[in-house]
N, CA, C and O atoms as a Maestro MAE file, in Angstrom:
{
 s_m_m2io_version
 :::
 2.0.0
}

f_m_ct {
 s_m_title
 :::
 protein
 m_atom[344] {
  # First column is atom index #
  i_m_mmod_type
  r_m_x_coord
  r_m_y_coord
  r_m_z_coord
  i_m_residue_number
  s_m_chain_name
  s_m_pdb_residue_name
  s_m_pdb_atom_name
  i_m_atomic_number
  :::
  1 25 -62.258 114.022 34.157 1 A "UNK " " N  " 7
  2 3 -61.137 114.706 33.453 1 A "UNK " " CA " 6
  3 2 -59.982 115.327 34.409 1 A "UNK " " C  " 6
  4 15 -60.062 115.807 35.540 1 A "UNK " " O  " 8
  5 25 -58.865 115.138 33.528 2 A "UNK " " N  " 7
  6 3 -57.686 115.441 34.211 2 A "UNK " " CA " 6
  7 2 -57.269 117.134 34.120 2 A "UNK " " C  " 6
  8 15 -57.056 117.855 33.145 2 A "UNK " " O  " 8
  9 25 -57.259 117.408 35.625 3 A "UNK " " N  " 7
  10 3 -56.671 118.911 35.297 3 A "UNK " " CA " 6
  11 2 -55.442 119.233 34.796 3 A "UNK " " C  " 6
  12 15 -54.729 118.261 35.043 3 A "UNK " " O  " 8
  13 25 -54.579 120.363 34.026 4 A "UNK " " N  " 7
  14 3 -53.637 120.821 33.446 4 A "UNK " " CA " 6
  15 2 -52.584 120.211 34.489 4 A "UNK " " C  " 6
  16 15 -51.589 119.707 33.970 4 A "UNK " " O  " 8
  17 25 -52.652 120.190 35.684 5 A "UNK " " N  " 7
  18 3 -51.372 120.231 36.868 5 A "UNK " " CA " 6
  19 2 -51.381 118.574 36.667 5 A "UNK " " C  " 6
  20 15 -50.257 118.074 36.632 5 A "UNK " " O  " 8
  21 25 -52.207 117.907 36.567 6 A "UNK " " N  " 7
  22 3 -52.007 116.529 36.802 6 A "UNK " " CA " 6
  23 2 -51.756 115.597 35.145 6 A "UNK " " C  " 6
  24 15 -51.680 114.416 34.808 6 A "UNK " " O  " 8
  25 25 -51.712 116.584 34.644 7 A "UNK " " N  " 7
  26 3 -51.414 115.858 33.030 7 A "UNK " " CA " 6
  27 2 -49.666 115.906 32.677 7 A "UNK " " C  " 6
  28 15 -48.877 116.847 32.773 7 A "UNK " " O  " 8
  29 25 -49.488 114.707 32.306 8 A "UNK " " N  " 7
  30 3 -48.073 114.646 31.891 8 A "UNK " " CA " 6
  31 2 -47.450 115.906 30.979 8 A "UNK " " C  " 6
  32 15 -48.239 116.753 30.560 8 A "UNK " " O  " 8
  33 25 -46.360 115.989 30.751 9 A "UNK " " N  " 7
  34 3 -45.682 117.203 29.694 9 A "UNK " " CA " 6
  35 2 -46.114 116.665 28.458 9 A "UNK " " C  " 6
  36 15 -46.829 117.291 27.674 9 A "UNK " " O  " 8
  37 25 -45.548 115.120 28.204 10 A "UNK " " N  " 7
  38 3 -45.918 115.057 26.446 10 A "UNK " " CA " 6
  39 2 -47.146 114.965 26.349 10 A "UNK " " C  " 6
  40 15 -47.405 115.110 25.154 10 A "UNK " " O  " 8
  41 25 -48.348 114.757 27.098 11 A "UNK " " N  " 7
  42 3 -49.517 114.653 26.497 11 A "UNK " " CA " 6
  43 2 -50.196 116.068 26.614 11 A "UNK " " C  " 6
  44 15 -51.314 116.293 26.151 11 A "UNK " " O  " 8
  45 25 -49.470 116.951 27.233 12 A "UNK " " N  " 7
  46 3 -49.909 118.449 27.024 12 A "UNK " " CA " 6
  47 2 -48.959 119.019 25.670 12 A "UNK " " C  " 6
  48 15 -49.308 119.878 24.859 12 A "UNK " " O  " 8
  49 25 -47.955 118.430 25.695 13 A "UNK " " N  " 7
  50 3 -47.112 118.957 24.641 13 A "UNK " " CA " 6
  51 2 -48.320 118.388 23.332 13 A "UNK " " C  " 6
  52 15 -48.803 119.151 22.496 13 A "UNK " " O  " 8
  53 25 -48.497 117.518 23.389 14 A "UNK " " N  " 7
  54 3 -49.220 116.688 22.286 14 A "UNK " " CA " 6
  55 2 -50.607 117.666 21.861 14 A "UNK " " C  " 6
  56 15 -51.098 117.933 20.764 14 A "UNK " " O  " 8
  57 25 -50.915 117.987 23.011 15 A "UNK " " N  " 7
  58 3 -51.875 118.837 22.679 15 A "UNK " " CA " 6
  59 2 -52.196 120.280 22.092 15 A "UNK " " C  " 6
  60 15 -53.100 120.739 21.393 15 A "UNK " " O  " 8
  61 25 -50.705 120.942 22.869 16 A "UNK " " N  " 7
  62 3 -50.611 122.220 21.990 16 A "UNK " " CA " 6
  63 2 -50.537 122.187 20.454 16 A "UNK " " C  " 6
  64 15 -51.048 123.020 19.706 16 A "UNK " " O  " 8
  65 25 -49.593 120.747 19.971 17 A "UNK " " N  " 7
  66 3 -49.350 120.486 18.936 17 A "UNK " " CA " 6
  67 2 -50.667 120.332 18.009 17 A "UNK " " C  " 6
  68 15 -50.790 120.877 16.912 17 A "UNK " " O  " 8
  69 25 -51.570 119.555 18.586 18 A "UNK " " N  " 7
  70 3 -52.868 119.472 18.069 18 A "UNK " " CA " 6
  71 2 -53.718 121.050 17.662 18 A "UNK " " C  " 6
  72 15 -54.160 121.349 16.553 18 A "UNK " " O  " 8
  73 25 -53.760 121.717 18.662 19 A "UNK " " N  " 7
  74 3 -54.197 123.227 18.701 19 A "UNK " " CA " 6
  75 2 -53.300 123.493 17.628 19 A "UNK " " C  " 6
  76 15 -54.026 123.839 16.696 19 A "UNK " " O  " 8
  77 25 -52.329 123.513 17.323 20 A "UNK " " N  " 7
  78 3 -51.652 124.416 16.387 20 A "UNK " " CA " 6
  79 2 -51.976 123.752 15.279 20 A "UNK " " C  " 6
  80 15 -52.437 124.529 14.443 20 A "UNK " " O  " 8
  81 25 -51.936 122.698 14.932 21 A "UNK " " N  " 7
  82 3 -52.523 122.162 13.636 21 A "UNK " " CA " 6
  83 2 -54.175 122.746 13.001 21 A "UNK " " C  " 6
  84 15 -54.699 123.098 11.944 21 A "UNK " " O  " 8
  85 25 -54.499 122.558 14.431 22 A "UNK " " N  " 7
  86 3 -55.911 122.890 13.886 22 A "UNK " " CA " 6
  87 2 -56.428 124.434 13.536 22 A "UNK " " C  " 6
  88 15 -57.465 124.832 13.007 22 A "UNK " " O  " 8
  89 25 -55.047 125.264 14.155 23 A "UNK " " N  " 7
  90 3 -55.435 126.680 13.862 23 A "UNK " " CA " 6
  91 2 -54.872 127.042 12.341 23 A "UNK " " C  " 6
  92 15 -55.322 127.813 11.492 23 A "UNK " " O  " 8
  93 25 -53.526 126.041 12.340 24 A "UNK " " N  " 7
  94 3 -53.240 126.348 10.422 24 A "UNK " " CA " 6
  95 2 -54.226 125.817 9.797 24 A "UNK " " C  " 6
  96 15 -54.447 126.289 8.682 24 A "UNK " " O  " 8
  97 25 -55.171 124.639 10.305 25 A "UNK " " N  " 7
  98 3 -55.846 124.537 9.134 25 A "UNK " " CA " 6
  99 2 -57.253 125.248 8.790 25 A "UNK " " C  " 6
  100 15 -57.977 125.128 7.802 25 A "UNK " " O  " 8
  101 25 -57.388 126.056 9.992 26 A "UNK " " N  " 7
  102 3 -58.302 127.329 10.049 26 A "UNK " " CA " 6
  103 2 -57.678 128.041 9.192 26 A "UNK " " C  " 6
  104 15 -58.139 128.078 8.052 26 A "UNK " " O  " 8
  105 25 -56.500 128.773 9.503 27 A "UNK " " N  " 7
  106 3 -55.811 129.557 8.585 27 A "UNK " " CA " 6
  107 2 -55.900 129.605 7.347 27 A "UNK " " C  " 6
  108 15 -56.072 130.638 6.700 27 A "UNK " " O  " 8
  109 25 -55.770 128.285 6.822 28 A "UNK " " N  " 7
  110 3 -55.771 127.996 5.527 28 A "UNK " " CA " 6
  111 2 -56.865 128.300 4.815 28 A "UNK " " C  " 6
  112 15 -56.662 128.411 3.606 28 A "UNK " " O  " 8
  113 25 -58.509 128.552 5.377 29 A "UNK " " N  " 7
  114 3 -59.849 128.705 4.833 29 A "UNK " " CA " 6
  115 2 -59.503 130.357 4.519 29 A "UNK " " C  " 6
  116 15 -60.431 131.078 4.152 29 A "UNK " " O  " 8
  117 25 -58.306 130.845 4.661 30 A "UNK " " N  " 7
  118 3 -58.562 132.380 4.173 30 A "UNK " " CA " 6
  119 2 -57.583 132.829 3.527 30 A "UNK " " C  " 6
  120 15 -56.519 132.295 3.843 30 A "UNK " " O  " 8
  121 25 -57.496 133.906 2.435 31 A "UNK " " N  " 7
  122 3 -56.861 134.254 1.145 31 A "UNK " " CA " 6
  123 2 -55.599 134.957 2.089 31 A "UNK " " C  " 6
  124 15 -55.570 134.928 3.319 31 A "UNK " " O  " 8
  125 25 -54.840 135.425 1.435 32 A "UNK " " N  " 7
  126 3 -53.562 135.596 1.794 32 A "UNK " " CA " 6
  127 2 -54.142 137.473 2.086 32 A "UNK " " C  " 6
  128 15 -53.631 138.048 3.047 32 A "UNK " " O  " 8
  129 25 -54.938 138.076 1.407 33 A "UNK " " N  " 7
  130 3 -55.332 139.340 1.301 33 A "UNK " " CA " 6
  131 2 -56.109 139.222 2.984 33 A "UNK " " C  " 6
  132 15 -55.665 139.913 3.900 33 A "UNK " " O  " 8
  133 25 -57.036 138.470 3.150 34 A "UNK " " N  " 7
  134 3 -57.497 138.669 3.959 34 A "UNK " " CA " 6
  135 2 -56.891 138.616 5.443 34 A "UNK " " C  " 6
  136 15 -57.312 139.137 6.476 34 A "UNK " " O  " 8
  137 25 -55.549 137.662 5.164 35 A "UNK " " N  " 7
  138 3 -54.722 137.709 6.620 35 A "UNK " " CA " 6
  139 2 -53.975 139.259 6.457 35 A "UNK " " C  " 6
  140 15 -54.104 140.022 7.414 35 A "UNK " " O  " 8
  141 25 -53.477 139.561 5.686 36 A "UNK " " N  " 7
  142 3 -52.669 140.710 5.576 36 A "UNK " " CA " 6
  143 2 -53.606 142.177 5.405 36 A "UNK " " C  " 6
  144 15 -52.990 143.233 5.261 36 A "UNK " " O  " 8
  145 25 -54.743 142.176 5.425 37 A "UNK " " N  " 7
  146 3 -55.486 143.296 5.123 37 A "UNK " " CA " 6
  147 2 -56.030 143.628 6.842 37 A "UNK " " C  " 6
  148 15 -56.833 142.957 7.491 37 A "UNK " " O  " 8
  149 25 -55.238 144.973 7.311 38 A "UNK " " N  " 7
  150 3 -55.305 145.066 8.605 38 A "UNK " " CA " 6
  151 2 -57.084 145.188 9.097 38 A "UNK " " C  " 6
  152 15 -57.500 144.733 10.163 38 A "UNK " " O  " 8
  153 25 -57.755 145.731 8.302 39 A "UNK " " N  " 7
  154 3 -59.004 146.014 8.191 39 A "UNK " " CA " 6
  155 2 -60.054 144.784 8.282 39 A "UNK " " C  " 6
  156 15 -61.209 144.803 8.707 39 A "UNK " " O  " 8
  157 25 -59.275 143.673 7.737 40 A "UNK " " N  " 7
  158 3 -60.189 142.430 7.569 40 A "UNK " " CA " 6
  159 2 -60.318 141.767 8.799 40 A "UNK " " C  " 6
  160 15 -59.303 141.710 9.494 40 A "UNK " " O  " 8
  161 25 -61.677 141.090 9.347 41 A "UNK " " N  " 7
  162 3 -61.497 140.123 10.377 41 A "UNK " " CA " 6
  163 2 -60.769 139.166 10.954 41 A "UNK " " C  " 6
  164 15 -60.394 139.145 12.127 41 A "UNK " " O  " 8
  165 25 -60.459 137.927 9.650 42 A "UNK " " N  " 7
  166 3 -59.192 137.167 9.824 42 A "UNK " " CA " 6
  167 2 -58.100 137.975 10.021 42 A "UNK " " C  " 6
  168 15 -57.413 137.274 10.763 42 A "UNK " " O  " 8
  169 25 -57.644 138.739 9.884 43 A "UNK " " N  " 7
  170 3 -56.376 139.224 10.358 43 A "UNK " " CA " 6
  171 2 -56.522 140.213 11.840 43 A "UNK " " C  " 6
  172 15 -55.648 140.496 12.659 43 A "UNK " " O  " 8
  173 25 -57.725 140.527 11.810 44 A "UNK " " N  " 7
  174 3 -58.127 141.111 13.680 44 A "UNK " " CA " 6
  175 2 -57.711 139.836 14.564 44 A "UNK " " C  " 6
  176 15 -56.932 139.854 15.517 44 A "UNK " " O  " 8
  177 25 -58.436 138.659 14.015 45 A "UNK " " N  " 7
  178 3 -58.368 137.584 14.804 45 A "UNK " " CA " 6
  179 2 -56.899 137.004 14.897 45 A "UNK " " C  " 6
  180 15 -56.744 136.172 15.790 45 A "UNK " " O  " 8
  181 25 -56.058 137.233 14.305 46 A "UNK " " N  " 7
  182 3 -54.655 136.817 13.831 46 A "UNK " " CA " 6
  183 2 -53.941 137.604 14.902 46 A "UNK " " C  " 6
  184 15 -53.206 137.045 15.716 46 A "UNK " " O  " 8
  185 25 -54.133 138.748 14.899 47 A "UNK " " N  " 7
  186 3 -53.365 139.631 15.741 47 A "UNK " " CA " 6
  187 2 -54.070 139.374 16.946 47 A "UNK " " C  " 6
  188 15 -53.121 139.491 17.720 47 A "UNK " " O  " 8
  189 25 -54.807 139.174 17.495 48 A "UNK " " N  " 7
  190 3 -55.469 138.994 18.699 48 A "UNK " " CA " 6
  191 2 -54.986 137.321 19.140 48 A "UNK " " C  " 6
  192 15 -54.793 137.096 20.334 48 A "UNK " " O  " 8
  193 25 -54.841 136.407 18.316 49 A "UNK " " N  " 7
  194 3 -54.036 135.487 19.135 49 A "UNK " " CA " 6
  195 2 -52.566 135.183 19.357 49 A "UNK " " C  " 6
  196 15 -52.047 134.341 20.090 49 A "UNK " " O  " 8
  197 25 -52.042 136.049 18.570 50 A "UNK " " N  " 7
  198 3 -50.511 136.590 18.651 50 A "UNK " " CA " 6
  199 2 -50.330 137.420 19.701 50 A "UNK " " C  " 6
  200 15 -49.308 137.396 20.387 50 A "UNK " " O  " 8
  201 25 -51.403 138.286 19.915 51 A "UNK " " N  " 7
  202 3 -51.147 138.636 21.388 51 A "UNK " " CA " 6
  203 2 -51.470 138.023 22.706 51 A "UNK " " C  " 6
  204 15 -51.002 138.233 23.825 51 A "UNK " " O  " 8
  205 25 -52.336 137.261 22.307 52 A "UNK " " N  " 7
  206 3 -52.896 136.055 23.592 52 A "UNK " " CA " 6
  207 2 -51.886 135.398 24.127 52 A "UNK " " C  " 6
  208 15 -51.652 135.345 25.334 52 A "UNK " " O  " 8
  209 25 -51.065 134.724 23.001 53 A "UNK " " N  " 7
  210 3 -49.958 133.566 23.176 53 A "UNK " " CA " 6
  211 2 -48.629 134.577 23.786 53 A "UNK " " C  " 6
  212 15 -47.826 134.103 24.591 53 A "UNK " " O  " 8
  213 25 -48.541 135.747 23.382 54 A "UNK " " N  " 7
  214 3 -47.304 136.486 24.051 54 A "UNK " " CA " 6
  215 2 -47.538 136.691 25.543 54 A "UNK " " C  " 6
  216 15 -46.752 136.657 26.489 54 A "UNK " " O  " 8
  217 25 -49.243 136.980 25.455 55 A "UNK " " N  " 7
  218 3 -49.302 137.369 27.429 55 A "UNK " " CA " 6
  219 2 -48.999 135.917 28.329 55 A "UNK " " C  " 6
  220 15 -48.690 136.036 29.515 55 A "UNK " " O  " 8
  221 25 -49.099 134.597 27.728 56 A "UNK " " N  " 7
  222 3 -48.909 133.676 28.263 56 A "UNK " " CA " 6
  223 2 -48.128 132.569 28.033 56 A "UNK " " C  " 6
  224 15 -48.303 131.481 28.583 56 A "UNK " " O  " 8
  225 25 -47.033 132.892 27.014 57 A "UNK " " N  " 7
  226 3 -45.990 132.057 26.666 57 A "UNK " " CA " 6
  227 2 -45.029 131.502 27.718 57 A "UNK " " C  " 6
  228 15 -44.571 130.360 27.730 57 A "UNK " " O  " 8
  229 25 -44.808 132.415 28.544 58 A "UNK " " N  " 7
  230 3 -43.801 132.384 29.839 58 A "UNK " " CA " 6
  231 2 -44.267 131.179 30.839 58 A "UNK " " C  " 6
  232 15 -43.696 130.219 31.357 58 A "UNK " " O  " 8
  233 25 -45.675 131.746 30.850 59 A "UNK " " N  " 7
  234 3 -45.945 130.736 32.104 59 A "UNK " " CA " 6
  235 2 -46.324 129.519 31.631 59 A "UNK " " C  " 6
  236 15 -46.169 128.511 32.319 59 A "UNK " " O  " 8
  237 25 -46.696 129.493 30.782 60 A "UNK " " N  " 7
  238 3 -46.924 127.791 30.368 60 A "UNK " " CA " 6
  239 2 -45.438 127.194 30.035 60 A "UNK " " C  " 6
  240 15 -45.304 125.992 30.265 60 A "UNK " " O  " 8
  241 25 -44.628 127.701 29.664 61 A "UNK " " N  " 7
  242 3 -43.415 127.225 29.306 61 A "UNK " " CA " 6
  243 2 -42.559 126.659 30.590 61 A "UNK " " C  " 6
  244 15 -41.917 125.620 30.745 61 A "UNK " " O  " 8
  245 25 -42.839 127.854 31.496 62 A "UNK " " N  " 7
  246 3 -42.064 127.584 32.900 62 A "UNK " " CA " 6
  247 2 -42.786 126.217 33.872 62 A "UNK " " C  " 6
  248 15 -42.174 125.351 34.498 62 A "UNK " " O  " 8
  249 25 -44.538 126.436 33.699 63 A "UNK " " N  " 7
  250 3 -45.280 125.127 34.359 63 A "UNK " " CA " 6
  251 2 -44.985 124.023 33.474 63 A "UNK " " C  " 6
  252 15 -44.987 122.883 33.936 63 A "UNK " " O  " 8
  253 25 -44.744 124.221 32.315 64 A "UNK " " N  " 7
  254 3 -44.811 122.370 31.511 64 A "UNK " " CA " 6
  255 2 -42.938 122.142 31.957 64 A "UNK " " C  " 6
  256 15 -42.437 121.018 31.963 64 A "UNK " " O  " 8
  257 25 -42.380 123.015 32.189 65 A "UNK " " N  " 7
  258 3 -40.756 122.495 32.700 65 A "UNK " " CA " 6
  259 2 -40.608 122.060 33.987 65 A "UNK " " C  " 6
  260 15 -39.575 121.498 34.351 65 A "UNK " " O  " 8
  261 25 -41.904 122.344 34.998 66 A "UNK " " N  " 7
  262 3 -42.023 121.730 36.091 66 A "UNK " " CA " 6
  263 2 -41.157 122.911 37.581 66 A "UNK " " C  " 6
  264 15 -40.639 122.665 38.670 66 A "UNK " " O  " 8
  265 25 -41.460 124.305 36.686 67 A "UNK " " N  " 7
  266 3 -40.829 125.088 37.390 67 A "UNK " " CA " 6
  267 2 -41.544 125.905 38.557 67 A "UNK " " C  " 6
  268 15 -42.516 126.525 38.126 67 A "UNK " " O  " 8
  269 25 -41.358 126.040 39.694 68 A "UNK " " N  " 7
  270 3 -42.299 125.995 40.966 68 A "UNK " " CA " 6
  271 2 -42.257 127.912 40.883 68 A "UNK " " C  " 6
  272 15 -41.463 128.606 40.248 68 A "UNK " " O  " 8
  273 25 -43.202 128.274 41.609 69 A "UNK " " N  " 7
  274 3 -43.471 129.609 41.610 69 A "UNK " " CA " 6
  275 2 -42.946 130.481 40.242 69 A "UNK " " C  " 6
  276 15 -41.996 131.191 39.914 69 A "UNK " " O  " 8
  277 25 -43.945 130.057 39.789 70 A "UNK " " N  " 7
  278 3 -43.948 130.985 38.096 70 A "UNK " " CA " 6
  279 2 -44.443 132.334 38.274 70 A "UNK " " C  " 6
  280 15 -45.565 132.614 38.694 70 A "UNK " " O  " 8
  281 25 -43.323 133.353 37.846 71 A "UNK " " N  " 7
  282 3 -43.977 134.722 38.316 71 A "UNK " " CA " 6
  283 2 -44.725 135.184 36.841 71 A "UNK " " C  " 6
  284 15 -44.325 134.946 35.701 71 A "UNK " " O  " 8
  285 25 -45.921 135.909 37.257 72 A "UNK " " N  " 7
  286 3 -46.199 136.556 36.048 72 A "UNK " " CA " 6
  287 2 -45.582 137.651 35.241 72 A "UNK " " C  " 6
  288 15 -44.829 138.515 35.688 72 A "UNK " " O  " 8
  289 25 -45.997 137.517 33.954 73 A "UNK " " N  " 7
  290 3 -45.388 138.518 33.180 73 A "UNK " " CA " 6
  291 2 -45.788 139.640 32.342 73 A "UNK " " C  " 6
  292 15 -46.362 139.426 31.274 73 A "UNK " " O  " 8
  293 25 -45.552 140.719 32.710 74 A "UNK " " N  " 7
  294 3 -46.236 141.730 31.731 74 A "UNK " " CA " 6
  295 2 -46.150 141.664 30.443 74 A "UNK " " C  " 6
  296 15 -45.142 141.241 29.876 74 A "UNK " " O  " 8
  297 25 -47.294 142.113 29.783 75 A "UNK " " N  " 7
  298 3 -47.097 142.302 28.211 75 A "UNK " " CA " 6
  299 2 -46.043 142.891 27.487 75 A "UNK " " C  " 6
  300 15 -45.461 142.402 26.518 75 A "UNK " " O  " 8
  301 25 -45.789 144.257 28.168 76 A "UNK " " N  " 7
  302 3 -44.548 145.016 27.846 76 A "UNK " " CA " 6
  303 2 -43.296 143.916 27.638 76 A "UNK " " C  " 6
  304 15 -42.704 143.774 26.568 76 A "UNK " " O  " 8
  305 25 -42.956 143.039 29.075 77 A "UNK " " N  " 7
  306 3 -41.768 142.272 28.732 77 A "UNK " " CA " 6
  307 2 -41.718 141.189 27.966 77 A "UNK " " C  " 6
  308 15 -40.647 140.747 27.551 77 A "UNK " " O  " 8
  309 25 -43.341 140.432 27.590 78 A "UNK " " N  " 7
  310 3 -43.036 139.519 26.386 78 A "UNK " " CA " 6
  311 2 -43.127 140.156 25.453 78 A "UNK " " C  " 6
  312 15 -42.961 139.332 24.553 78 A "UNK " " O  " 8
  313 25 -43.307 141.237 24.936 79 A "UNK " " N  " 7
  314 3 -43.089 142.082 23.812 79 A "UNK " " CA " 6
  315 2 -41.956 141.834 23.478 79 A "UNK " " C  " 6
  316 15 -41.574 141.122 22.549 79 A "UNK " " O  " 8
  317 25 -41.254 142.527 24.372 80 A "UNK " " N  " 7
  318 3 -39.611 142.456 24.465 80 A "UNK " " CA " 6
  319 2 -39.082 141.097 24.033 80 A "UNK " " C  " 6
  320 15 -38.322 140.956 23.074 80 A "UNK " " O  " 8
  321 25 -39.564 140.025 24.858 81 A "UNK " " N  " 7
  322 3 -38.681 139.243 24.823 81 A "UNK " " CA " 6
  323 2 -39.233 138.115 23.258 81 A "UNK " " C  " 6
  324 15 -38.529 137.165 22.916 81 A "UNK " " O  " 8
  325 25 -40.356 138.422 22.623 82 A "UNK " " N  " 7
  326 3 -40.897 137.964 21.749 82 A "UNK " " CA " 6
  327 2 -40.565 138.693 20.406 82 A "UNK " " C  " 6
  328 15 -40.890 138.182 19.334 82 A "UNK " " O  " 8
  329 25 -39.759 140.182 20.491 83 A "UNK " " N  " 7
  330 3 -38.983 140.646 19.482 83 A "UNK " " CA " 6
  331 2 -38.104 140.629 18.836 83 A "UNK " " C  " 6
  332 15 -37.214 141.000 19.602 83 A "UNK " " O  " 8
  333 25 -37.699 140.467 17.976 84 A "UNK " " N  " 7
  334 3 -36.591 140.475 17.046 84 A "UNK " " CA " 6
  335 2 -35.937 141.599 16.365 84 A "UNK " " C  " 6
  336 15 -36.438 142.301 15.487 84 A "UNK " " O  " 8
  337 25 -34.573 141.703 16.953 85 A "UNK " " N  " 7
  338 3 -34.056 143.158 16.648 85 A "UNK " " CA " 6
  339 2 -33.402 142.884 14.713 85 A "UNK " " C  " 6
  340 15 -33.084 141.905 14.038 85 A "UNK " " O  " 8
  341 25 -33.471 144.150 14.528 86 A "UNK " " N  " 7
  342 3 -32.906 143.856 12.606 86 A "UNK " " CA " 6
  343 2 -31.300 144.034 13.007 86 A "UNK " " C  " 6
  344 15 -30.433 143.943 12.139 86 A "UNK " " O  " 8
  :::
 }
 m_bond[343] {
  # First column is bond index #
  i_m_from
  i_m_to
  i_m_order
  :::
  1 1 2 1
  2 2 3 1
  3 3 4 2
  4 3 5 1
  5 5 6 1
  6 6 7 1
  7 7 8 2
  8 7 9 1
  9 9 10 1
  10 10 11 1
  11 11 12 2
  12 11 13 1
  13 13 14 1
  14 14 15 1
  15 15 16 2
  16 15 17 1
  17 17 18 1
  18 18 19 1
  19 19 20 2
  20 19 21 1
  21 21 22 1
  22 22 23 1
  23 23 24 2
  24 23 25 1
  25 25 26 1
  26 26 27 1
  27 27 28 2
  28 27 29 1
  29 29 30 1
  30 30 31 1
  31 31 32 2
  32 31 33 1
  33 33 34 1
  34 34 35 1
  35 35 36 2
  36 35 37 1
  37 37 38 1
  38 38 39 1
  39 39 40 2
  40 39 41 1
  41 41 42 1
  42 42 43 1
  43 43 44 2
  44 43 45 1
  45 45 46 1
  46 46 47 1
  47 47 48 2
  48 47 49 1
  49 49 50 1
  50 50 51 1
  51 51 52 2
  52 51 53 1
  53 53 54 1
  54 54 55 1
  55 55 56 2
  56 55 57 1
  57 57 58 1
  58 58 59 1
  59 59 60 2
  60 59 61 1
  61 61 62 1
  62 62 63 1
  63 63 64 2
  64 63 65 1
  65 65 66 1
  66 66 67 1
  67 67 68 2
  68 67 69 1
  69 69 70 1
  70 70 71 1
  71 71 72 2
  72 71 73 1
  73 73 74 1
  74 74 75 1
  75 75 76 2
  76 75 77 1
  77 77 78 1
  78 78 79 1
  79 79 80 2
  80 79 81 1
  81 81 82 1
  82 82 83 1
  83 83 84 2
  84 83 85 1
  85 85 86 1
  86 86 87 1
  87 87 88 2
  88 87 89 1
  89 89 90 1
  90 90 91 1
  91 91 92 2
  92 91 93 1
  93 93 94 1
  94 94 95 1
  95 95 96 2
  96 95 97 1
  97 97 98 1
  98 98 99 1
  99 99 100 2
  100 99 101 1
  101 101 102 1
  102 102 103 1
  103 103 104 2
  104 103 105 1
  105 105 106 1
  106 106 107 1
  107 107 108 2
  108 107 109 1
  109 109 110 1
  110 110 111 1
  111 111 112 2
  112 111 113 1
  113 113 114 1
  114 114 115 1
  115 115 116 2
  116 115 117 1
  117 117 118 1
  118 118 119 1
  119 119 120 2
  120 119 121 1
  121 121 122 1
  122 122 123 1
  123 123 124 2
  124 123 125 1
  125 125 126 1
  126 126 127 1
  127 127 128 2
  128 127 129 1
  129 129 130 1
  130 130 131 1
  131 131 132 2
  132 131 133 1
  133 133 134 1
  134 134 135 1
  135 135 136 2
  136 135 137 1
  137 137 138 1
  138 138 139 1
  139 139 140 2
  140 139 141 1
  141 141 142 1
  142 142 143 1
  143 143 144 2
  144 143 145 1
  145 145 146 1
  146 146 147 1
  147 147 148 2
  148 147 149 1
  149 149 150 1
  150 150 151 1
  151 151 152 2
  152 151 153 1
  153 153 154 1
  154 154 155 1
  155 155 156 2
  156 155 157 1
  157 157 158 1
  158 158 159 1
  159 159 160 2
  160 159 161 1
  161 161 162 1
  162 162 163 1
  163 163 164 2
  164 163 165 1
  165 165 166 1
  166 166 167 1
  167 167 168 2
  168 167 169 1
  169 169 170 1
  170 170 171 1
  171 171 172 2
  172 171 173 1
  173 173 174 1
  174 174 175 1
  175 175 176 2
  176 175 177 1
  177 177 178 1
  178 178 179 1
  179 179 180 2
  180 179 181 1
  181 181 182 1
  182 182 183 1
  183 183 184 2
  184 183 185 1
  185 185 186 1
  186 186 187 1
  187 187 188 2
  188 187 189 1
  189 189 190 1
  190 190 191 1
  191 191 192 2
  192 191 193 1
  193 193 194 1
  194 194 195 1
  195 195 196 2
  196 195 197 1
  197 197 198 1
  198 198 199 1
  199 199 200 2
  200 199 201 1
  201 201 202 1
  202 202 203 1
  203 203 204 2
  204 203 205 1
  205 205 206 1
  206 206 207 1
  207 207 208 2
  208 207 209 1
  209 209 210 1
  210 210 211 1
  211 211 212 2
  212 211 213 1
  213 213 214 1
  214 214 215 1
  215 215 216 2
  216 215 217 1
  217 217 218 1
  218 218 219 1
  219 219 220 2
  220 219 221 1
  221 221 222 1
  222 222 223 1
  223 223 224 2
  224 223 225 1
  225 225 226 1
  226 226 227 1
  227 227 228 2
  228 227 229 1
  229 229 230 1
  230 230 231 1
  231 231 232 2
  232 231 233 1
  233 233 234 1
  234 234 235 1
  235 235 236 2
  236 235 237 1
  237 237 238 1
  238 238 239 1
  239 239 240 2
  240 239 241 1
  241 241 242 1
  242 242 243 1
  243 243 244 2
  244 243 245 1
  245 245 246 1
  246 246 247 1
  247 247 248 2
  248 247 249 1
  249 249 250 1
  250 250 251 1
  251 251 252 2
  252 251 253 1
  253 253 254 1
  254 254 255 1
  255 255 256 2
  256 255 257 1
  257 257 258 1
  258 258 259 1
  259 259 260 2
  260 259 261 1
  261 261 262 1
  262 262 263 1
  263 263 264 2
  264 263 265 1
  265 265 266 1
  266 266 267 1
  267 267 268 2
  268 267 269 1
  269 269 270 1
  270 270 271 1
  271 271 272 2
  272 271 273 1
  273 273 274 1
  274 274 275 1
  275 275 276 2
  276 275 277 1
  277 277 278 1
  278 278 279 1
  279 279 280 2
  280 279 281 1
  281 281 282 1
  282 282 283 1
  283 283 284 2
  284 283 285 1
  285 285 286 1
  286 286 287 1
  287 287 288 2
  288 287 289 1
  289 289 290 1
  290 290 291 1
  291 291 292 2
  292 291 293 1
  293 293 294 1
  294 294 295 1
  295 295 296 2
  296 295 297 1
  297 297 298 1
  298 298 299 1
  299 299 300 2
  300 299 301 1
  301 301 302 1
  302 302 303 1
  303 303 304 2
  304 303 305 1
  305 305 306 1
  306 306 307 1
  307 307 308 2
  308 307 309 1
  309 309 310 1
  310 310 311 1
  311 311 312 2
  312 311 313 1
  313 313 314 1
  314 314 315 1
  315 315 316 2
  316 315 317 1
  317 317 318 1
  318 318 319 1
  319 319 320 2
  320 319 321 1
  321 321 322 1
  322 322 323 1
  323 323 324 2
  324 323 325 1
  325 325 326 1
  326 326 327 1
  327 327 328 2
  328 327 329 1
  329 329 330 1
  330 330 331 1
  331 331 332 2
  332 331 333 1
  333 333 334 1
  334 334 335 1
  335 335 336 2
  336 335 337 1
  337 337 338 1
  338 338 339 1
  339 339 340 2
  340 339 341 1
  341 341 342 1
  342 342 343 1
  343 343 344 2
  :::
 }
}
């Protein structure tokens, strides 16, 4: 088994796309009401996934781009970077 650092960019990108497809298929099993009701378990899981991605997106993107010395990013910085202003 190859470690991620030994895997080519396009292979990792393909794995990310496959993971996204699997996630979308799983989400399709739930109703809109389940996904938008803050008290429902599916809604909680979606919020957890979003928070997880926000914690790691910068590091993943930098590594895939081949940038050395990737700096850790705090959740607050990730939140600001991924929030759009109205």
